[in-house]
N, C-alpha and C positions, 0 to 999 in steps of 0.2 A: 564566431562562437567557439569557445574553448571546449575541446573534447579531451577527456582523460579516460584512461582505462579504469573500469569499475570492478569491484569485487562483490559478487552476489552470493547469497546463500539461498538454496532452493530445497524443496522436499518433494520427491516423486509421489504422485497421487495413487500409490499402490492400493490403498484401502479407501479410496474416495467413494463417498455415497452421500445421499441426503436422507439421513435417518431421523432428523428432528428439524424444527423450525425455530431459529433464533434471530432471523432477520426477515425482512419483507419479501425476499426473493425465494426463500426456501419452501418447497412443497414436498413433503415426504411421500406423497401419493404419486408423484410424477416419476416416470422411468428415468434412470440414469445409466449411461453407458460408460463404465469405468475404463474399459480398454480405449475408447475414444478420448476420454479425459487424459489418459496417460500419453497417447499419441500427440494430442494438442500441447500438453506440457513439454514433451520432448522437443517439439518444434520451437517452442519459446526458448528452451535452454540452448538449442542449436543457434537460434538467432543471436543470442547474447555472445556466444562463442565466435560466431562469424564476424561480429562487430569488434572482436579483440578483447572482450571482457573476460574476467576470471569467474567461473561458476563452481562453487563448492556445494556439496549436498549433505543433508542431514538424513539419517536413517528414519524412514517412516515407522510409526508405531501402530500395530493392529488396534482397532477400536477407536482410533482418532482420525475420522474421515476428513476433518478440516485442517489437519496438520500441513497439508499442501500449501496453505496460505501463510508462507514463511514470514511475510512482512509483519505479521502480528506477534512474532516470536521475540522481538527485542527492539530497542533503539540503540544503535551503535555509532558513536561519534567520537572523534579524537582519541581512538583507541580504548575508550571506555564504553561499557554496555549497561543499559538499564534493562533488567529482566522484566517480565510481564506478570500481570495478575488479571485473569480473564473474568469478565462479568458472569458468564454462563458456566455452570458446572460441566456441561458437555465438553468444553474445551480446556478445562482446568489442567488436565494432565499433560497438555502440550508445553506448559510453562517450564517444568523441570527438565524436559527433554532439550529444549532450546538453551536453557541455562547451562546444562552440562556441556553442550557443544561449545558454547562461548568460553567456559572455563578451560576446556581442553585446548581451545585455540589461543589461549593466553591472554584473554581480556580481563580487565578489572571489572567485575560484575557487581552491580548494585541491585538490591531487591526493593521493589516498590511497596509502599504501605497502603496504597490505594489502587483501585482498578485502573489498569494501564494496559492498553492493547497494542503497544509497540508502534511500528511505523504505519499501522493502520490509521492512527490518529496523530502521529508526530512526523512532520516533514521538515527537512532542513533546506533553507533557502539562503545561500551565502552564510552570514554569521547568525542569522535568525533561526529559531525553531518555531514553526507554526503548529499549534496543538489544538486538536478538535475535542469538543465535549458535547454532551446533549443526549447521547444514546449509549456509548460504551465507556470510553476513558473518563474518569472522574476529574472534575475541575481541580481538585486538590492535588492530583498527580502532576499538574503543570508546574507547581512550585517545586516539587521534588526534582523534576527534570532540570529546572534552572539551577538548583543547588548542586546537582551532580555534574552537569556539563558546563556551567558557568557561561551560558549563552542566553541572550534575551529570548524569552518565550512569549509568543503572542497567542492569546486564547481566542479561538473562533467557535462560535456557537452554531451547531448544526440543528436544523429544525424539521427536516423531511426524513421520515424513517426509511425511505428507500435509499437514502444516502447516509447510512448509519455510521460510517467511518469517514474521516477527513479525506482519505485517499480515494474515495468514490466521488468526491465533489471537487477536488482540487489536484492538479498535477504540477509538480515543479519542473520547469523546462530548462532552466539554467540558474546561475547564481543571482539573477536579477529579475527573472520573469516566471510567471505562473499562468496556468489556464484554470478557470474555475466556472462553476455554475452558480450565478448569483442567488437564484431561488433556494438553494440548499442552505443558505445562511440567514441568521437573524439580521434585522436592519442595521444594528450596531456593527456586527461583524462585516457586513457588506461595505459599510462606510470605512472600516479599517482596511479592508482589502483594496478599496479604491485609492486610499491614501498611500498605502505601501506599494501598490503595483498599478499605477495609472495606465501602464501600457499592457496590461494583462490581456490574454486571449479569453474572450467570454464564450463559453460553450452553450449550446442549445440543450433543452431538456431531452430532445430525441437522441442526441449523442450521449448524454449522461446516462440515459436509461439503458444503453448497450455497453455501459462501463467504459466509455471513451476517455473519461478523465482518470481511470485507473490504469494509467500509462507509466512507462519508464523512459526517462530521457537521460542521455549522457551529455547533454548540452548541444548536441548537433542532431543526433538520431533520436526519434521518438517512436518507441514500440507501443502500439496501441491496438485495440480490437479492430479488426478489418471492417466491422459493421459501422464504425464511427466515421462515416465518409465526410460529413460536413466539417467536423473538427480537423480531420486530416488535411482537408483543403485549406482551412484557415491557418494551420501550422505551416504548410508549405509556402503560403503567401508570406509568412514571416521569416522564411529562410531555413526552416527545419526540414530534415529529411525524414519522412514517415515510413514506417514498416508495419504493415498490417498483419496481425495474427488472429487466428480463430480460437477462442477459448469458450465456445458456446456451452460445453458440458460443465465446466467449472463455474460459469455464470449462474447455473442452476442453484449453486450454494451461495451466490452473492459475491463472486470473485472474478478478477480479471488479471492482466499481466502484473500490475503492481502488487496485488495481494499475494502473488506467488513469489515475490522477489524481495528479499531483505538486503538492503545495502549495508555492506560491512565496511565501515570507514576506519 
């Protein structure tokens, strides 16, 4: 399995909280330990650095508790970036913050005309872009992605509100292989996934519920929630090295390792 150094963008959860509910995991009445969330995030960042990857950070903005979920900030491929447009007003002000970072970093930035929540719903596998829809990113945004990046875009319909973004239901392991939860997708999308990835790793609901599929792979090492023990075992059987991290506090807002990590290509 080819391993290359990755470039990631992350955002420290300085202002992390669960003040509203915009997905099935969020409960504003439940206690949140922001200091623990920061410590868990720091461990994730160190894990990437220890693996030899580059980690850059964007300055967190007060009043944007979900800005830690950097994967939703853009889609960056081939040196071009598609900015985002959030479905929910609570996250709307994150979009210009990430757009500004991308411009300053020298990327050619394109603005979406439709709701598009970045790498939360857009995952790159080899030359393909897998694009989720059903809860957040609009189907019309998929055509915009194809025009901007000139890569084939495969639409996948999500059907379970617990798995509201594609990156909660599917993980890209390398340029040929993915892991996913079949139940999270419509029958037609399951058929497409079987055709595209006949050797995929199929996750259990138990592992998906602890955000096991919200993982980050460099082609050899898979950083995933430590609670996803079954998936970790299945990945090791396939030859991947697994590294468990605990992001239990951030999961209270519906996020895991991948949600915290934007791949800058």
